[in-house]
C-alpha positions in Angstrom: 0.0 0.0 0.0 1.2 3.5 -0.7 2.7 5.3 2.3 0.7 8.5 1.7 -2.9 7.6 2.3 -4.0 11.0 0.9 -2.3 10.3 -2.4 -4.3 8.8 -5.4 -4.9 5.1 -4.7 -6.3 4.2 -8.2 -3.4 2.4 -9.8 -4.2 3.4 -13.4 -4.7 7.1 -12.5 -1.5 7.2 -10.5 0.3 5.6 -13.4 -1.1 8.1 -15.8 0.0 11.0 -13.7 3.5 9.6 -13.3 3.7 9.2 -17.1 2.9 12.8 -17.8 5.7 15.1 -19.1 5.9 18.8 -19.8 3.0 19.9 -22.2 1.3 16.4 -22.1 -2.4 16.7 -21.7 -4.6 15.0 -19.1 -8.4 15.6 -19.2 -10.8 15.2 -16.4 -14.3 14.9 -17.8 -17.9 14.4 -16.9 -19.9 11.3 -17.6 -21.1 12.4 -21.0 -17.8 13.3 -22.7 -17.3 11.5 -26.0 -14.0 9.8 -25.3 -12.2 8.7 -28.5 -12.0 4.9 -28.9 -8.2 4.9 -29.1 -7.7 7.2 -26.0 -6.2 6.0 -22.7 -9.5 6.0 -20.8 -9.4 5.9 -17.1 -13.1 5.3 -16.2 -13.8 6.1 -12.6 -17.5 6.6 -13.1 -19.5 4.4 -10.7 -23.0 5.9 -10.5 -24.4 9.4 -11.3 -22.3 11.8 -9.4 -19.7 9.3 -8.1 -17.0 10.4 -8.2 -17.6 14.1 -8.6 -15.6 16.1 -11.0 -14.0 18.3 -8.4 -13.1 15.4 -6.1 -11.0 14.0 -9.0 -9.6 17.5 -10.0 -8.6 18.2 -6.4 -6.8 14.8 -6.1 -5.1 15.2 -9.4 -4.0 18.7 -8.5 -2.3 17.4 -5.4 0.0 15.3 -7.6 0.3 17.1 -11.0 1.9 20.4 -11.8 -0.4 22.3 -14.2 0.9 24.8 -16.7 -2.4 25.6 -18.4 -6.0 24.7 -17.7 -8.6 25.0 -20.3 -12.4 24.8 -20.0 -15.4 25.8 -22.1 -16.0 29.5 -22.5 -19.7 28.9 -21.7 -18.8 28.1 -18.1 -18.3 31.6 -16.6 -21.8 32.6 -17.7 -23.7 29.4 -17.8 -22.1 27.5 -14.8 -20.6 30.2 -12.6 -20.1 27.9 -9.6 -17.8 25.7 -11.7 -15.9 28.8 -12.9 -15.4 29.9 -9.3 -14.3 26.5 -8.1 -11.8 26.2 -11.0 -10.4 29.6 -10.2 -10.1 28.8 -6.5 -8.5 25.4 -7.2 -5.8 26.7 -9.6 -5.2 30.0 -7.9 -1.5 30.2 -6.9 -0.6 27.1 -8.9 1.3 29.0 -11.6 -1.2 27.7 -14.2 -2.7 29.9 -16.9 -6.5 29.4 -16.6 -8.2 29.9 -20.0 -11.6 29.4 -21.6 -12.1 28.3 -25.1 -14.9 27.2 -27.4 -16.6 24.0 -26.3 -15.6 22.4 -29.6 -12.0 23.0 -28.9 -12.3 21.1 -25.6 -13.7 18.2 -27.6 -10.7 18.4 -30.0 -8.3 18.1 -27.0 -9.7 14.6 -26.4 -7.8 13.6 -29.6 -4.4 14.7 -28.2 -4.9 13.9 -24.6 -2.4 11.4 -23.2 -5.1 10.2 -20.8 -8.8 11.0 -20.2 -10.3 10.5 -16.8 -14.1 10.0 -16.8 -16.0 10.9 -13.6 -19.6 10.1 -12.8 -20.6 13.7 -12.6 -23.3 15.3 -14.7 -22.0 18.9 -14.9 -22.8 21.3 -17.7 -19.5 21.8 -19.6 -17.8 19.7 -17.0 -14.7 18.9 -19.1 -11.3 20.2 -18.0 -8.0 20.1 -20.0 -4.9 20.1 -17.9 -1.6 20.8 -19.8 1.2 19.5 -17.6 3.9 21.8 -16.5 7.1 21.7 -14.4 8.0 23.2 -11.1 10.5 26.0 -11.7 12.0 25.4 -8.3 13.0 21.9 -9.3 14.4 22.7 -12.8 16.2 26.0 -12.3 17.9 25.7 -9.0 21.4 24.9 -10.3 24.3 27.3 -10.3 24.9 29.3 -13.4 21.4 28.6 -14.6 19.2 31.5 -15.7 15.4 31.2 -15.1 13.4 32.6 -18.0 11.0 35.4 -17.2 7.9 33.1 -17.8 9.2 30.7 -15.2 10.1 33.5 -12.8 6.4 34.6 -12.9 5.2 31.0 -12.3 7.7 30.6 -9.4 6.4 33.9 -7.8 2.8 32.7 -8.2 3.5 29.3 -6.8 5.8 30.3 -3.9 4.8 33.9 -3.2 8.4 35.0 -3.5 11.0 35.8 -6.1 13.4 33.0 -7.1 
């Protein structure tokens, strides 16, 4: 058994997260997302609402560094609770939070390394997470210059300058 009981216990999801590299895409989607047949599908859906989208997003967020998070541009107006929860979850993570056309979210399913299906029924409940890196881990060597973009992420993540 894993030492950290708060870490993700689902073996396939844990494996997918460990397999992600910089700019790889992981999607966490609601029960109705049309997952491509050839996608790495991690189907966690048990019954309606189990597990919930945000339960999975929060668990994934504990183990995966996001660089960019995309969701449908309908969400801020049509599902403001989801918009607020996403903003709260990713605040201070260094991730760029962006909205895009719903059709674009569907297209990301074609390039996602893995797609995690939840049991939630949430309007526009599909989130694209582009994996990032922690600037603290990658730019801590002597005679290494941290690019300005990573300095911004570092400051957002750690609340201080590198």
